[in-house]
N, C-alpha and C positions, 0 to 999 in steps of 0.2 A: 570545304570548304570551308573557312569561316568569314565572313562579309565582311568589308571594312569596317563597319558601324558596329559588331556588334562586342559588347564588352561586359564583364559582371558587373551586379549591383557598386561592390564592393569598391571599382575604380574608379566609381564618379562622385564614391561616397565623402572626398574632400572640396571639390569643385563643382562648380556646375556644370553642367555639359559641354555647354558652347566654351567657356574658358576650360577647360580639359584639352579640348582640341586646339584651341588658340594656344595653348603651352605646350601641347605637343609640336605645332609651327616653328614659332621660335624659339625654343632649344634646338630645333634643327637650322637653324639661321643661325643663331649664335654660335654654336659648336661648328659648324661648319667654315664660319668666318674666323675664329680663334683656329681651326686645323692649319690654315695658312699660311703657317710659323713653321710645318713640316714638310709645304710643299715644294718642290724644286724651285721651281721661280723667285722663291722669297730665301731661299740657302743660297740659290747662285748667285746675291746679289754681291753675297761676302766673300765670293771667290776668291777672285784677286788678292785680297787683305789675306784671306786666310793663308793662303800660297804664297805669299811674301812673308810672311811671319814666322810661317813652320817650316819655309826653305819646300817646300812640295811644287815640283813639278805638272805640268800638264796632265800626263799618264798615269801618276801618282796620286794627285787628287781625283781624279776618274774615275781610277781602280776602288779608289777607297770609300767613293759613295757609291758606287756600281756597290759592292757587297755589301756596306749597312744598308742598298734600298733592298736586293735579293732577299739579306737574312729578312728584313722584315715584313715582305709582300709574301713567302715561304710561315713564316710564322703564324700569320692572316688565317692559314687552313684550320688552324685549331683554337685561335686566338676571337675568332669573329663571333663564336657561340658563346662570348659571355654576354651579348647584350642580349642574349637570349633566357641567361641563368640569375643573372644579377638584377637588382630594379633599374629604372635608368639614371638613378642618385648615385647608386654604387659604380654602376662602369661607367658612365664619364670622368669620376672620383680617381680611375684607377689609369683610366688611358688621358688625364691631364696628369696624371701622377707623373705617370712616361715623357710625357712630352715637356710637364715643366723642366725634370732632372736634365731632357736633353737640351733645354736652352741655359740650365745651369752650368754643365758641363760645355759646352763650346764657351760660356761666356770666360773656362778658366784652363782652355785645353790648352799643354804649351808643348804635347809630341802628339803622333801618329795615332798612339793606344786610343788616348782619353777623346782624341779627334771623330774618330770611326767608334767609337761607343755614343758621342753624341748624336751624330749622324742616327746611326743605329736606331738610337730614340727619338730621337725628331720623327724621322720615316715611319718607325711602327707606332706611335702617340699620336702625330700628325695625319702626315698621309694615311695613316692605315685605323687605328680607331677611330681618334676623333672623329672624324669623316663618318667614317662607318657607322658609330650609332648614331651621325645625326639624323642619315637617312632613314636607318631602322626606326629610330623613333616617330620620322617625319610619318614613315608608311607605315609602322602601327595602328598606332595611335591616334589615326584621323577619320573624317566621316566623308570627306574629298581625298582620295590618296593622291591623284596626281599632281594636283593644287598645292595639297600640303607640300610634296614630295620635292615642288617646284620654288617654292617659297625657301626651305631647306637649300637648294642647289645657287640661289642667290645667293648666299655667305660665300661658297666660293669664287663667283664672278665678284664681288666684292671686295675680298680678299685682296680677287690679281688685278681692280682697279685703282688699288688706296695702297696698299701696303709696299710693290716699288717705288713710287712716290717717297713715300712717309720715311722707307729708309735711305733711299737715295740723299732727302736733305738731313738728314743725323748724319748719316757719314761724311757730309763736309765740316762736319765743327764736332762731332764726335767719333773717338776709337772702336773699333768694330764689336770690342770685348763686353764696350760699355751698353752698346746696341742690344748685342745679347741677354744681359742684365737687366736690359731695360724688361727683354720681354718673356724673361725669370717670372718679374715682379708682374706683368700683366697675367699668366697662366695662372700662377700662384696664387698671386692677393688681390686678382680682380676676378677673372674666367673662372676659377674653380668655386667660389661660393656664388657666385652667381648664378652657372649650373646647375650648380644643385641644390641651390633653392627650386629653377624653374622645374627642375625635373622631381622634384620630391612627391608629387603628385601621377607619375608614369608606371606601372607597375612591369615588372619579369613579364614574360611572357607565360609563363606560370600561370599564371593568378587568369587568365585571359578567359572565357569562358570557353566550352568546348561539347559534343555531343558527349552520351557516356560511350557509344561507339567507333567513336573517332582512333583512327590506328593512331600507334607507338608513334613518340618523335624522331622523324625523319633524321639518320646520321649520316656522316662524310660518307662511310663505305659506300651506301647505298645510293647517295646523289652522285657520286661521281660518275658509276655505273649507271644511270637512269637515261635513256634515249631522250627527254622534251630535254635536261638539261643541257648534254652534250652537244642536243643541236641549236638549244638558246647561246651557248655559247662562241656560235657559231655567226651570229647575228651583232651581240653586244659586245665583243672584243676588236671590232672593227675598225671603231672609230677611237677608240686609246692606241691599236696599232698605227693606224695610217697618221694621226694626228701625231705621235711623239715621232717616227721618222720622218716626216717634212718639215717639222720642228727644229730636230737633231741638224740634219739637215740643210736648211736653210739658206745658208750660205750657198755650198755648189747649186741647188738650184737657182740662185738670185745670179752665181755666175752664167750659169751655163744659157738664162733668158736675157739677160743684160737689165737684172731689174737692181735699182740703186737701195742702198740701207735705208734713204729715207723713204721711200717707195717702199721696201717690208713692213719700214715700221706700220703706215699707214694700211699694209693688210692686218696687222694685228690688231688696227686699231676697230679694221673690219669683221675679222676675229669674232673681237670682243661685242662690238654691236651683235652680229648673227644669231652669237652664242644666247643671250640675254633672251631676244626675242624666242628663239625654237624653244626655250626652255619654261617660258610663260605657255608660250602657246600646246607644247608637249601636256603639259600639266589638266592644260583644261579638256584638249583633243581624249586624254585617258581616262578624263571623267566621263566627257559626252560621248566617245564612242568605244571606248574598252582597248587594253590596254593589247590586244592581239591586232587591231585596227593598224595602230600607231607602229607597230611593228613591221608592218607590212611594207611602210611608204618611208622611217623614219633615217633609212640609208641612201637616198636616191640624189642626196646632196653632198655627198661623197662619191658618186659618178659626175656629177656636175663638175666637182673639182679636178678629176683625173682628164676630164672631159679640155675645159681650163687648160691644164697643165699640158697636154700632151700639142694641140691646135692651134695653141695662142700665146705670144713675145710679149706682147704688150701691158703695161699696167692695170690694164681691163682683166687679160689675164689672172695678173697674180689675186687681184680683185676675187676672180670666180677664182679661183682657187681657196684663199681664206676665208669668204665666204660662205663655202659648199663645206668646209671642214668644220667653220663654229658652226654652221646650221646642222649637223647633225650629231658634234659635240653635247650642243645642248638641250635636245632632245634624250641623247643619251645620259645624262646626268640624272633625268625624271624614268628613262627604262630600267635602268641599272636597279632601279627600287620596288618600282610599281612591275615589273617585271615577278619577280622573282615573287611578291609578297600574291600577287596573282597566280600561279601556278604552284605553289608552295605551300600559302596560306602563310599567317604570320607565327605562329609557334617557333619554326627553328629557321626565323628570318636571319636575325644573325648571324646563324651557323652557312649556312647559303651562300650572304653577301660576301661572306668573310671568306668560300672557297674562293667563289667568285672575281672577289679581288686577290688570292694568290696568284691563280692562273694570269688577270690579266696584269700581275705585273710580269709575269715569266713571259707574257707575248710583249709589252713595251720593252722588256731585255734586246729579245730578239731582231723587234721588228726594222731598228736601224741601223742593223747587221743586218740586215738581210737585203735589206735598201740600198745601204750603200756599194754592197756585193754588185748591186743591181747598177748602181749609176757607174760603178769603174766599170764594168762589160760594155758601155755605152752603147748598150741595147733602147730599142725604142720606145719612149715612151707612150706611143698610140698604142702596143700590144697592152701595157696597164693600164690603159684607159678602155677599152674594148672590153680585158678583162674583168676588172673591177664593177663594168656599168652591167655585163649579164651578172654576176655576181650578185649585186644588191637587187638586183631584179627577181632573182629565181629563187635565192636561200630563203633569202624572210621569207617570202609567200610556200616554202614549202617546208617550213620550220613552225610556221604558225596552225600548221594542216597535223601536224607533228604534237604538240602542246596540249598536254591532259591538265588537271589537277589532280581531287585526292583518288580516282581510281586507277592511277599509275601507280602512285605512290603505296597505297593498301599493298598494291600485286606484288609488289617491294619490298615489302616490312617485311 
């Protein structure tokens, strides 16, 4: 496996080494921030306006959004490898072109056909490719991989903190279509040339130095048969699975526990604060202690979250739930890049993360359904809390024992 700092001499010919690493982190942060335009929380801000103007009821809007999201997620299985085959400058151009097309279509959509195509481009370009390329660049072109990925992940967090406030303010005096038009100008007129300039010295994986006897590039059909990959999925899919389920059913949980809307809003602030703190900590811990050490412990806050949900109904239990979920979500944003690079190397990192993203979309599509069925049965949350606690203690420990790097990859090549 190629060490994080190993590069061919040609990679650094254009810029000094320190500037090269700084560019990679800056690119990752900026691309992650721009990807916010394709995230659920951003698109959801326009939901009521879109439904009113296009005469869609709640179920139709949800179905169209789910269709676009699922299609874009499944396509990431094959498109994730663009970050391996193309230089970063070209890869981000393709991704931003798709995202920009989505913003344009949203600004002119007058029926459900253009709407679903626009949603598909937003989800594929933003939530899919742009965010994916941000983490791949930060992980591949870094001297300190954990901190570089954490820097990129702060772009996601900053978008979550600032964009909803900005959009709500603009919708107070602009039609929603004009807001999407402004987003199109931002993506195509500002972000595209800026990110192309920052990405110019960042090569594709194929030009990076590798030993002469290195195994051939990893392929998708090999990856999905590898025990180490499947075992790692059992850990890194936990956070998006449970966060999606809890967030979608937050209203039901609030009713069951007697939490007010204001208290739930405060919980989201706690979630963001915990996510920010653990993103920074996880980046430093990965560099200092190694990715497998972090993998063993970073799901433990999920256990605390569900224990708080099972054994408390006070506002403190709400904060325990959101802080626990936020703590793991922040660390997961780092682990989802560092783990794959550490286990499989950086040459096929785009493909590996693309496959992971596809599985993540499937997991987040299933989790609200499964959690909703559980809530409908009226089963005790205590059983869930005990099961989750046992899972997050035992499974990561077992997974770290199974993780190997090039030895296993070579045996499957």
